[in-house]
C-alpha positions as CSV (number, residue, x, y, z in Angstrom):
1,X,138.4,87.5,130.9
2,X,141.0,84.6,131.0
3,X,142.0,83.1,134.3
4,X,144.0,80.2,135.6
5,X,141.6,78.2,137.7
6,X,142.4,75.5,140.1
7,X,139.5,73.2,139.3
8,X,140.6,70.6,141.8
9,X,144.0,69.9,143.5
10,X,146.6,69.2,140.8
11,X,144.2,70.3,138.0
12,X,144.7,73.8,136.5
13,X,142.6,75.1,133.6
14,X,143.0,78.3,131.6
15,X,139.4,79.4,130.9
16,X,137.1,82.4,130.3
17,X,135.4,83.7,133.5
18,X,133.0,86.7,133.9
19,X,134.4,90.1,134.8
20,X,134.1,90.6,138.6
21,X,131.5,93.0,139.9
22,X,133.3,96.1,141.2
23,X,132.4,97.8,144.4
24,X,132.3,101.6,145.1
25,X,135.7,101.5,146.8
26,X,137.4,99.1,144.4
27,X,139.3,99.3,141.1
28,X,139.3,97.0,138.1
29,X,142.8,96.1,136.9
30,X,143.7,94.6,133.5
31,X,146.4,92.3,134.6
32,X,149.5,92.4,132.4
33,X,151.8,90.1,134.5
34,X,151.3,87.8,137.5
35,X,153.8,85.9,139.6
36,X,153.6,82.3,140.6
37,X,155.1,81.8,144.0
38,X,155.7,79.0,146.4
39,X,152.3,79.5,148.0
40,X,150.6,79.0,144.6
41,X,152.5,75.7,144.2
42,X,151.4,74.5,147.6
43,X,147.9,75.7,146.9
44,X,147.9,73.6,143.7
45,X,148.8,70.5,145.5
46,X,146.5,71.2,148.5
47,X,149.2,71.0,151.1
48,X,148.4,74.3,152.9
49,X,144.6,74.0,153.0
50,X,144.3,77.7,152.3
51,X,143.1,77.4,148.7
52,X,139.9,75.5,148.2
53,X,139.0,74.7,144.6
54,X,137.6,76.0,142.4
55,X,139.7,79.2,142.8
56,X,141.5,81.6,140.4
57,X,145.2,81.3,141.0
58,X,147.9,83.9,141.2
59,X,147.9,86.7,143.8
60,X,150.9,88.8,143.0
61,X,150.2,90.9,139.9
62,X,150.6,94.1,138.0
63,X,148.6,95.8,135.4
64,X,146.6,98.9,134.3
65,X,143.5,100.3,136.0
66,X,140.5,100.0,133.7
67,X,137.8,101.5,135.9
68,X,137.4,102.9,139.4
69,X,134.5,102.8,141.8
70,X,132.6,105.9,142.8
71,X,134.4,106.3,146.1
72,X,137.9,105.9,144.7
73,X,139.9,109.1,144.6
74,X,143.6,108.1,144.7
75,X,143.6,106.2,141.4
76,X,142.3,106.7,137.9
77,X,141.9,104.6,134.7
78,X,145.3,104.2,133.0
79,X,147.3,104.2,136.2
80,X,149.9,101.4,136.3
81,X,149.7,99.4,139.6
82,X,151.1,96.4,141.3
83,X,149.4,94.5,144.1
84,X,149.0,91.4,146.2
85,X,145.4,90.4,146.2
86,X,145.6,88.3,149.4
87,X,142.8,89.1,151.8
88,X,144.1,89.6,155.3
89,X,141.9,89.4,158.4
90,X,143.6,92.4,160.2
91,X,143.5,90.4,163.4
92,X,146.7,91.7,164.9
93,X,148.7,94.9,165.3
94,X,150.8,94.4,162.2
95,X,147.9,93.9,159.8
96,X,145.9,96.7,161.3
97,X,148.8,99.0,160.5
98,X,149.3,97.7,157.0
99,X,152.5,95.9,157.9
100,X,151.4,92.5,156.5
101,X,154.9,91.4,155.6
102,X,156.0,91.8,159.3
103,X,153.1,89.6,160.5
104,X,154.3,86.8,158.3
105,X,157.9,87.2,159.5
106,X,156.7,87.2,163.1
107,X,155.1,83.8,162.6
108,X,158.6,82.3,162.1
109,X,160.4,84.0,165.0
């Protein structure tokens, strides 16, 4: 599959990478569109320290489910989905209740 890889800070490369291995509770999405946001820009220049090269860039995407793991019941191949692939630690009340956006807002108040 094609991916935009941050090889080192300020160096992006579009290259072929292997398909990810899918877990029993995961889905494989053929990405059709991906957004580049401010955090990606700061990740590219290294100013946040949250993205350590090499890393595939772009975390806000949409596409079509290609395959589902054995434990997935709510989705099926062909479903159109959108997602934010950021991994959250679930270390506070907001993230444990799937309110990630409020956790981010709380940091600024």
